[in-house]
N, C-alpha and C positions, 0 to 999 in steps of 0.2 A: 283585296280577291273579298267576293261576295260568300257568304258560308254556304256549303251546300245544303239544298232541301232533301229530308228522305221522304221519300214517296208513300203515300198512303194508301189504303185498300182502293178507296173510291178514287183516287186518282189514276191507277192502273183501268177501271172500267173506262172511266174518262176517258183513257187515251183509246180504248177499244173501238167506244163510239165514235173517235174523230177519225182513226186511221183505216175502219172496217171497210166503210164505203170506196177509198183509194185504193184496197185488196186487187193484186194482179195488174196496177196500173202504174206501182210507184214502188221503187225497191226499197225506200225508207221506210214506208205502210206494211211491207210484207216482213221487211225485219221484226217492227214492234210488235207484230201481231204475232208471228211465229215467236217471240219470246214470251208474249202474253198466254200464248197456246200450250206453250213447256211450263209455265207457272201452274196453270188451272192443271193441266194433265196429272203433273206431280202431286199437286192438291189432292186430286181425285183418287191416286194411286195410296196416297196415305190414310183415306178413309178406309176403316176396315170390314165395312157392314155394306150391304144392299147389292144392286144391281150397277151395271156400270154408270148408267143415266142418272140413277138417286147419289153416286160418288161424285159425280162432276157438277151436280146441285149445288153442292157444299161450297167449292171454291167459287162458282159461278155467283154464289149468293153475296160470299165473301168480300167479292171486287165489284158488286153492282151491276154484273152483266146477267141481264134474262135468258133464258132458255130459249127464248123464241131468236135470240140474237146470233146464238152460238150456232156454229155448223156441224152437228153431229154426226 
């Protein structure tokens, strides 16, 4: 059995970029995107300062997702 690979932050951004165009037409893509949104929203809630948009920018940068790619 191959060793399990740990996801890196940039892997999450790459998954977002791969599955975002498939949103709404592929159940697996919708699930992946939903999980990533949950990670981003939780990360934003953990930021103690700033507007909601500023709070979102922290996890988006962490995962390598631009604000233009995020559906506010």
